[in-house]
C-alpha positions as CSV (number, residue, x, y, z in Angstrom):
1,M,92.6,85.7,112.5
2,R,94.8,87.6,110.0
3,D,98.3,85.9,110.0
4,K,99.6,85.7,106.3
5,I,102.3,84.4,104.0
6,L,103.7,86.4,101.3
7,L,104.6,84.9,98.8
8,E,106.2,87.6,96.3
9,G,107.8,88.6,92.8
10,L,107.2,84.8,91.5
11,R,108.0,84.0,88.4
12,V,106.8,81.7,86.1
13,E,107.2,81.1,82.1
14,C,104.4,79.3,80.1
15,I,102.0,80.0,77.7
16,V,99.3,82.0,78.2
17,G,97.2,84.6,76.1
18,D,95.3,83.9,73.4
19,L,97.0,85.9,69.7
20,P,99.2,83.0,67.6
21,H,102.1,84.1,68.5
22,E,101.9,83.9,72.7
23,R,99.9,80.2,71.9
24,T,103.6,79.4,71.1
25,Y,105.8,81.0,72.6
26,P,106.3,80.8,76.8
27,Q,105.9,84.0,78.4
28,E,106.9,85.4,81.8
29,L,104.4,86.1,84.9
30,F,104.9,87.6,88.1
31,L,102.4,86.4,91.1
32,D,102.2,87.7,94.4
33,M,100.0,85.8,96.7
34,T,98.9,86.3,100.3
35,L,97.8,82.8,102.0
36,T,95.5,83.7,105.0
37,C,96.1,80.8,108.2
38,D,97.1,80.0,111.6
39,L,100.9,81.0,111.9
40,A,100.6,80.7,115.6
41,P,101.3,77.1,116.2
42,A,104.7,77.4,114.6
43,G,105.5,80.2,115.5
44,V,105.4,78.1,119.3
45,S,106.9,75.1,117.9
46,D,109.3,76.1,114.8
47,Q,108.5,73.1,112.8
48,L,107.7,73.2,109.6
49,S,105.2,70.6,110.3
50,D,102.8,73.3,111.8
51,T,102.2,75.8,109.0
52,V,101.7,75.8,105.5
53,N,104.8,74.5,103.3
54,Y,105.0,77.7,101.2
55,V,107.8,76.2,98.4
56,A,104.7,73.0,98.1
57,V,102.9,76.2,97.0
58,I,104.7,77.8,94.8
59,D,106.0,73.9,92.9
60,A,102.5,73.4,92.9
61,V,101.3,77.2,91.3
62,R,104.2,76.9,88.5
63,Q,103.8,73.3,87.7
64,T,99.8,73.9,87.5
65,L,100.4,77.0,84.9
66,I,103.0,75.8,83.3
67,S,100.6,72.4,82.0
68,A,97.1,74.8,81.7
69,K,98.0,76.7,79.1
70,C,95.8,79.8,79.5
71,Q,94.6,82.1,77.3
72,M,93.6,84.8,79.9
73,I,95.3,86.0,83.3
74,E,92.3,85.7,84.8
75,R,92.2,82.1,84.4
76,A,95.9,82.0,85.8
77,A,94.9,83.3,88.5
78,Q,91.7,81.3,89.4
79,L,94.3,78.5,88.6
80,A,96.9,79.7,90.9
81,V,94.3,80.2,93.9
82,E,92.8,76.4,93.1
83,A,96.6,75.4,93.7
84,A,97.5,76.6,97.2
85,F,94.1,75.8,98.4
86,A,95.1,72.0,96.7
87,V,98.3,71.9,99.1
88,D,97.0,72.2,102.5
89,T,93.2,72.6,103.7
90,R,95.0,74.9,106.4
91,V,95.3,77.5,103.9
92,L,92.1,79.7,104.6
93,E,91.9,82.6,102.1
94,V,94.2,83.7,98.6
95,A,94.8,86.3,97.4
96,V,97.0,86.4,94.2
97,T,98.1,89.7,91.8
98,V,98.7,88.4,88.3
99,R,101.2,90.5,86.2
100,K,102.0,90.0,82.8
101,P,104.6,92.2,81.6
102,H,105.5,92.5,78.5
103,A,101.2,91.9,77.3
104,L,101.5,95.2,75.1
105,P,104.5,97.0,74.4
106,G,104.9,99.4,77.4
107,V,102.6,98.0,79.1
108,V,102.4,95.7,82.5
109,A,98.8,93.7,82.6
110,G,97.2,92.6,85.7
111,V,94.8,91.1,87.5
112,S,93.8,90.6,91.5
113,I,91.4,87.9,92.9
114,H,90.6,87.2,96.8
115,R,89.6,83.6,97.0
116,A,88.2,82.3,100.5
117,R,87.7,78.7,101.2
């Protein structure tokens, strides 16, 4: 199966980073996520119940990252994957890229991970 739901440009304001000022003020993270799941049932039925509700995934990822207050973007990426898996068992794989646009002046730091159940 190669069906995928694409979630691109998800913005989350959260505490993220290891430096003292990063532990005080929220920063913006940008996430791109790809969820591998079977989209054929929804393609036939045209019903939300036959697919992964990506709004629920987005909400879960946002809430997870806001409450986690990660020190590392690697951890933020892992938590985003776990949140997506927790929303719906039909999500078989998740690829996520997390970008921290203000890591350093003139630099966008980022990580990409891929996990399967």
